N, C-alpha and C positions, 0 to 999 in steps of 0.2 A: 406297296406300290404308293399309297398315298402319300407316305413319308416321303419317299423318293421325289415324286413330283414337287413337293415343299421344299424340298433342299436344292432341287432344279432352279425353280423360282427364285431361292434366294441368293444361288449363285448369281443367277442372271442381273438382279438388281444391283448384286455388289460391282458387277462389271460396268453396269450403266452409270453408278457412282465415280468410277475410276474416269469416266470422260465427262463428268458434271452432270448426270441426270438426276436420278434418285437421291433424296435426301439435301440437293444443293439451294431447293427454293423454288419457287412456281417460275420465276424469271431467269434463274441462273445467277442471281445477285451476288451470291457468295464469289463465284469465279470470277465476276464481272470487278468487284472491289479490289480482287488480287491483282488485275490487269491494269488498275488507275497508276497513273504518275502524279506527283505533286510538285508545282512550280510555287517557291517560295521567296519571301523577301519582306521588306519593310516599307511603309509608307510614312514620309517625314518632310519637314519644310525648315527653312532656314531662320524665319522670323522667331522674335523670342516673345511667343505669345502661348499661352496655356489655351488648350482646348478645354469647353465646357463639359461637364460630366455626362451630358446628352448627346454629343457629337457622335456621327455616324461615318464610317469609312467604307466606300464601294471601291472595289478592284476589279477589272474586266480584263481578261484575256481575250483577245481578238485576232481574227485574220484579217491581214491587211495587205494582203497580194495584190488584190484587183484596184487599181486606180479609179477605175469608172464604174465602181459599184460599192454599196454600202459596207462598211467591216461587218464580218459575221464574228458575233460571239460564240467563244468557245466553252468559256466557264467564267464565272462570277463568283465574288464573296462580298456581303456585308458584315462589318465588322462595330459593334457597339463599343464605344469608347471606355463607357461605365468607369469615367474618372481617370482613365489611363491617358499618359501623355504621350506625343511622339518620340521615337519611332514606334509605329504600330504594325506588328508582324499581321502578315497573311499568308493563306495556304489556298491555292488556286488547284482543285484536283480535276483533272481531265484524263481523256482515255487517249493513250499513244497512236491507236489504230485512227484516230480522229486528226493527226498531224502530218501534213504532208511535206516532207523534207524539201520540196520544192517550193513552197510557200513562205510567206514573210509573216511574223507574227509579232504582236507588241501587247504591251500592258499600259493601262491608264488609271487613274485613281481621281477619286474626288471626296471632299468632305464637307458634310453638310450638318447643319443645326437639326434638332429636332422638330423644327417648324419647315424643315425643307429649303432654308436660305442656303445656297452656296457659298462656303467659306474659303475654299482652297479647292484647287482643279490643276489637272494635268497641262503643261503646256509645251512638253519635250517629247520628241518620240523616244519609246524606251524599247528596243527591240529584243526577243528573248526566243529561247527553243532553236531556232534554225540557222544556218548561215554562220556557225560557231558562237551563237549570243548565248548568254546565261541562261540557267534554268534553276537556279540557287541563288539564294541571297541577295536577290535584285533589289536596289534601292530606288524607289521612286520619289523624285523631289517634287511637290506640288507647289504650286505659286498661290499665292494671295489673292481672292477674287475682289476685295473690297478693302476698305479704308480699315484702321484698326477698331473703331468703335463697333464697326459692322462684324468683323471677323470675330471680336471675343464678345461672345454671346453673354447673355445674364450668366450669373455663377462663374465665369472665367475670370482669371486673373492676367493682366498684360504686364510682362516684365520689360521693361524697356523698349515698350512696342513706337515703332516710328508713325507715328498719327499722320503725317505728310505722305506715305506711300500711295502711289496713285495705282488704280486698277492696271491688269495688263492691257497692253495693247493688241490689236490684231497682229499676227506675227507679221515680221518684216520678210523682205524679199520680194520676189515677183511669183505670182500663182496663176497658172493656166486652167481654163475652164476644161475639166474631163468628163461632166455629166451635168444634166439639168432634169430636175424631177417637178413638172409642172403641176399647180395645184389640181388635187383630185385624180392624177396620172401617175403611172410608173416612171422610175427613172429611166432615161435615156442618154446613152453614152455619146460624148461629143469628141469628133478627132482631134487631133494637134494640127491640123493644117485645113482651114485656116486657123488662127489663134485668136483667142478671147483670153485676157489676161486682166490682173489686177493686183496693185502694189500700194500698200497703205505707209505712210510715212510721215509723222508730226502734222497729223489732223489733215493730210491731203491724201487723197486716192487717186490713181492714174492707172493709165493700162491701153491696151488694143483692144477694139472690137472689128476683127475682120481687117477691113481696109483703112479704118480709122482710128484715130487717137483720142482720147478723152481725158477730162481731169474735172477733180471737183471736191469738195471738202466732206469732212465726217465729224461726229462726235461720238462720246460713249456716255450716254445717259446713266448707264449702272454697268457693272461687270458683264460681258456679253453680249451686250445690247449695242445697237448702231443707229445711228441718224445721220442719212446722206443728205448734203445739202441739196435744195432743190434746184440750185444753179449748176448744172452739169455742162460744161462746154466740150464740144466735140467737133472734130474737123468732118465734114459731111461730103466726103468722097462717095460716088455711086457705085457699091460694091455689088457684086453678081447677084442674081435672084436668089440662089440659094443662102444666102446669108442669114444669120439670125442676128445680126448685130443690132437692130432696132428692140428685139425682144429681151437680147442680153441687156441692153443699156436701161430699159425699164425694169427689168427685174432687179439689177444692181441697185437701180437708183430708190428702189423699194424695200431694200435690204433692213432688216430690223434686229438681227441676231447673229452672231458668228460663233463657230466653235471649231476647234482643234482635233479632230479625230484622227487618232493613227496617223498616216501620211497625208491626210486630207483636210481642207480648209472647208467647213460648210457654212455659207451664208444662207439665212432662211429670208423668204420674203412672200408676202401675200398670206392667203389661207392655206399653209402647208407647201408652198413652193421651196425648193431648196438649188441652191448653185453650189456645185461640188468642185472644189479646185485641187490640184496637186501643184507640187515645185515644178516651176518652169524651167527645164534644163537649157532652152534657148534664149533665156534672158539675157546672158552675157552677151551675146552677140548683136542684140538689139536694144540693149538698156541706154538710155539717154542720161545724161545729168538732168536732176531736178530743175535747174534753170531753163535748159532746152525744151524739157517737157512743158513747163508753164508757159513758155515762148510759142511754143507749137500750139498751145490751146489758145493764146490770145491772138495767134494769126487768123482764126477762123471764127465761126459765130460767136459772140459773147453769150447768146442766150439758148443753146441749143440743150433742150430739158429732157431727159429721158425718164426722171423718176415722177415729174409731175405733169399738171397742164401746160401746154405750148406758151411760152412766155410772149409778151408785147412790148416793142420797143417802138420809139419814134426816132426817125433820124432826119435832123433839120438842116436844110441845105441852103448854103448862101445866105443864111441868118434869116431866111423867108420860109420858103416852102417846107412843109414838115410831112414826110412820108412815114406811115405806120406799118412796121414789119411784124408779123406774129407768125413765129419760128415753130415748126413742127420737126419731126425727126427726118421726114423724107421730102418735105416741102414747106413752102411759106406763103401768107396770103398778106398781100400789099394792099393797103389802103392808100388811094391817091388824094393829094389834099383837094379840099372843096374848090379851090381857086384854079385847079387844071380839071375840074370835072366830078371829084369824088367817085372815081370808078374804084371798084372792089375786084382784084385780079389774084387767081391763085397760080403761084409759079413753082415750077419741077425743078428739083435739084439736078444741075450738069455737072460734068466732069470740068475740073479745074485744076490748073498746075501749083495754085496756091490760092489761099483764101476761099470762101463759099460763092458760089456762083447758082443762081436761079433764072428761070427764063420762061417766059411765055411769048410765044410770036416775036414782036418787036421789044418787048419790054424785058430789061434786062436788070438785075439786081445782083450786085458784087460786094461783098465787103470782107474787109481783113481787120480783125479788132475790131473798134467802136467806129470805124470809117467805113463809108458805103459810097460807090459809084452807082447811079441808077440811069437807065437809059428809057425814056418814056416818050411817045410819039414824038420820036425823031430829037426829041432834046437830051442834053446830056447834063446830069446833075454830078458834080465831082466833090469831094471832101464832105461829104453829109456825115454828120458826128451824130452818134446815138445819143439820146437824150431820155432816160426810162421815166422821168418825173412827168413826161408828157403823154405818156403812153396810155394813160387812163381812157382819154378820147378817141376812138375810132378815126374821126377825122378832124385834123387840127389845121386851121387857117385854109 
């Protein structure tokens, strides 16, 4: 009987082995390994620059389905170059059970030096796995993140490198705000109506902030970095109370970094704040030529500043009286010349068919470009011209 009992237990264990039980490991890793799939490809670049021996290549597979949420990492691999040159092969192992056929997936790559300096990075979207996209032999072409001297680290040889290559600019086209992550908070989705957009072109950025248009300049101190000009001109229509236009312009003006991640453009600002944009499908219907956008910005306040402190301008009227206007996003402070009493007034923005119009009681300030018309104590001052050089004094004349 004892032998029969032993045989019975052995047969039972063999049955469990057939369904992945006994002998397959504590976590069933043997069965899991057989269920994995492999996404293969190479990482390369077009520049004739040799990689330093200690370069590292990182490749990530991400779920980029949700435009209003961060991309989810599905798999990643870091490959040490160890003296090898591009193309560098990669293999991303993933579980098919984690892939949703209705989702969209993409791969991106970066190449860094041993010190962590970014040398090359993905700037295009590489779809994989679903929707008929490839899952084998995917070629990722990364773009150079800096000049030739920066990309070719010590120990690397440059073959015919173009030392004049510029750092990649923020991606062209119009981008719509899809989500905002405020510093210290979780990401919050932003609907498509009203629209908040941004477009970069030749050192200028412009776009729509709910019911207003804006424009400014920007620089790239280093790859992936931004410096927005503090002079951000914007129209000042009074948007509905639920508008986040002021917050959006302040955050945009404070942006210091940009990154293209999957289908999204991420602009970082403040201490952990992120503006997440997607391609703007409605841009074609509302896009205006650059000259027209610039003209629109010139029509309205010359100094509406979202990125920094409010700016102060003096408006000289009739070559004599000088009113000082300190512009904010939603209001302006008007300093009356000493010759007229030196009064300080705070005017609120009001709707205007064109130009920017502020009012408090009978006092009205309306300007278009660098010219203003001011109504004060029954007197009308026209063709008052802005003169920033005189704005340091709160009361002039």
